[in-house]
C-alpha positions as CSV (number, residue, x, y, z in Angstrom):
1,M,-47.9,-44.4,25.4
2,A,-44.6,-44.6,23.1
3,L,-41.5,-44.2,24.9
4,N,-40.2,-41.0,23.2
5,E,-43.8,-39.3,24.3
6,R,-43.2,-40.5,28.0
7,W,-39.6,-39.4,27.9
8,Q,-40.7,-35.9,27.1
9,S,-43.4,-35.5,29.4
10,L,-40.9,-36.4,32.3
11,A,-37.8,-34.0,30.9
12,V,-37.1,-31.3,28.6
13,C,-34.8,-32.4,26.0
14,H,-32.6,-30.8,23.7
15,V,-31.2,-33.2,21.1
16,K,-27.7,-32.9,20.0
17,Q,-24.9,-34.4,18.0
18,A,-21.2,-34.1,19.0
19,H,-18.1,-35.8,17.8
20,G,-16.3,-37.6,21.1
21,Q,-12.2,-37.9,21.2
22,V,-11.2,-40.9,23.6
23,L,-8.0,-39.3,25.3
24,Y,-7.6,-42.2,27.8
25,A,-9.2,-45.5,28.5
26,D,-8.8,-48.5,30.5
27,T,-10.4,-50.6,27.8
28,E,-10.8,-53.7,30.2
29,A,-12.3,-51.8,33.4
30,L,-14.7,-50.0,30.9
31,E,-15.7,-53.1,29.1
32,N,-16.4,-54.8,32.4
33,D,-18.3,-52.0,34.0
34,D,-21.9,-51.3,33.3
35,E,-22.6,-49.1,36.0
36,R,-20.3,-45.9,36.3
37,Y,-19.9,-42.4,37.4
38,V,-19.0,-39.8,34.6
39,A,-18.3,-36.2,35.9
40,W,-18.9,-33.5,32.7
41,N,-17.3,-30.4,32.9
42,W,-18.2,-27.8,30.1
43,C,-15.4,-25.5,29.1
44,T,-14.8,-22.6,26.7
45,A,-11.6,-22.4,25.4
46,K,-9.4,-19.3,26.4
47,V,-6.3,-20.5,23.5
48,G,-6.3,-21.9,20.3
49,F,-6.9,-25.5,19.7
50,E,-3.3,-26.4,19.3
51,Q,-2.3,-25.2,22.8
52,L,-5.4,-26.9,24.2
53,S,-4.6,-30.3,22.3
54,Q,-0.9,-30.1,23.8
55,K,-2.0,-29.4,27.1
56,H,-4.6,-32.5,27.1
57,A,-1.7,-34.6,25.6
58,E,0.4,-33.5,28.9
59,Y,-2.6,-34.6,30.9
60,V,-3.0,-37.9,29.3
61,A,0.9,-38.7,30.0
62,E,0.1,-38.0,33.5
63,I,-3.2,-39.9,34.0
64,S,-1.5,-42.6,32.0
65,E,1.2,-43.3,34.6
66,D,-1.4,-42.6,37.4
67,P,-4.9,-42.4,36.7
68,S,-6.4,-41.7,40.3
69,G,-9.4,-43.6,39.9
70,L,-10.2,-42.7,36.3
71,I,-11.2,-45.5,33.8
72,G,-11.5,-42.8,31.1
73,W,-11.4,-39.7,29.9
74,A,-12.7,-38.0,26.8
75,L,-13.9,-34.6,25.2
76,M,-17.1,-34.0,23.4
77,F,-17.4,-31.3,20.8
78,P,-21.1,-30.4,20.1
79,H,-21.6,-29.9,16.4
80,T,-25.5,-29.8,15.5
81,G,-28.0,-28.5,18.1
82,A,-25.6,-27.0,19.8
83,A,-26.9,-23.5,20.2
84,D,-27.6,-23.7,23.9
85,A,-24.6,-25.9,24.9
86,P,-22.9,-24.7,28.2
87,G,-19.5,-24.4,26.3
88,D,-17.4,-25.3,23.4
89,F,-16.4,-28.7,24.5
90,A,-16.9,-31.0,27.9
91,H,-14.3,-33.2,29.5
92,L,-15.9,-36.6,30.5
93,A,-14.3,-38.2,33.6
94,I,-15.1,-41.8,34.1
95,Y,-15.0,-43.6,37.1
96,P,-16.0,-47.1,38.1
97,D,-17.5,-46.1,41.3
98,L,-18.0,-43.5,43.7
99,E,-14.9,-44.5,46.0
100,S,-12.9,-43.6,42.7
101,F,-14.3,-40.3,42.1
102,M,-13.7,-39.5,45.9
103,G,-10.2,-41.0,45.6
104,R,-9.4,-38.4,42.6
105,R,-10.8,-35.5,44.7
106,A,-8.4,-36.4,47.3
107,M,-5.4,-36.4,45.1
108,E,-6.6,-33.0,43.9
109,A,-6.9,-31.8,47.5
110,Q,-3.2,-32.7,48.4
111,G,-1.4,-30.7,45.3
112,G,-3.4,-31.9,42.3
113,W,-5.3,-28.7,42.3
114,R,-2.2,-26.6,41.2
115,G,-2.7,-28.2,37.6
116,L,-6.5,-27.6,37.6
117,R,-5.8,-23.8,38.3
118,E,-3.3,-23.3,35.8
119,Y,-5.5,-25.2,33.4
120,Y,-8.7,-22.9,34.4
121,Q,-6.1,-19.8,34.4
122,N,-4.7,-20.2,31.0
123,Y,-6.4,-22.7,28.8
124,A,-10.2,-22.8,29.5
125,D,-13.1,-21.4,31.9
126,C,-15.3,-24.4,32.8
127,T,-18.4,-24.5,34.7
128,G,-17.0,-27.5,37.3
129,E,-18.1,-31.1,37.6
130,Q,-21.7,-32.3,37.3
131,L,-21.2,-36.1,38.4
132,N,-23.9,-38.7,36.9
133,I,-24.7,-42.1,37.5
134,E,-24.5,-44.0,34.0
135,T,-25.7,-47.5,33.2
136,V,-24.6,-49.1,30.1
137,L,-28.0,-50.8,28.6
138,H,-26.3,-52.2,25.6
139,R,-23.0,-53.1,23.9
140,P,-22.8,-53.8,20.2
């Protein structure tokens, strides 16, 4: 059985193409980590692109000073096959391990929730994080 046929028998797939924008990357950690946790959070913008970009730039400055477990943060913008996408864009938060993910949750519980609340109230409606385990299968 061809790989695609086998995959289609196991899962319902909706093929999409998207643009990605890396906002923060610990390049060394990403290059040396083949097993990682990636939290996807689909959002629909409440404001224009310029305001959203400015807010994301503020977050990048904060993350660069204290990543709180993150080794990467990116945005994904679907452009083809996105009719059933759950939002306008997705945040991808990348962690090297579950402990780092939980460390970020602890940071949010200890006051970091204020920034999240402000973002959700003023900038975007988001579905909430969905945590996936990802394995790097190929490096060019």
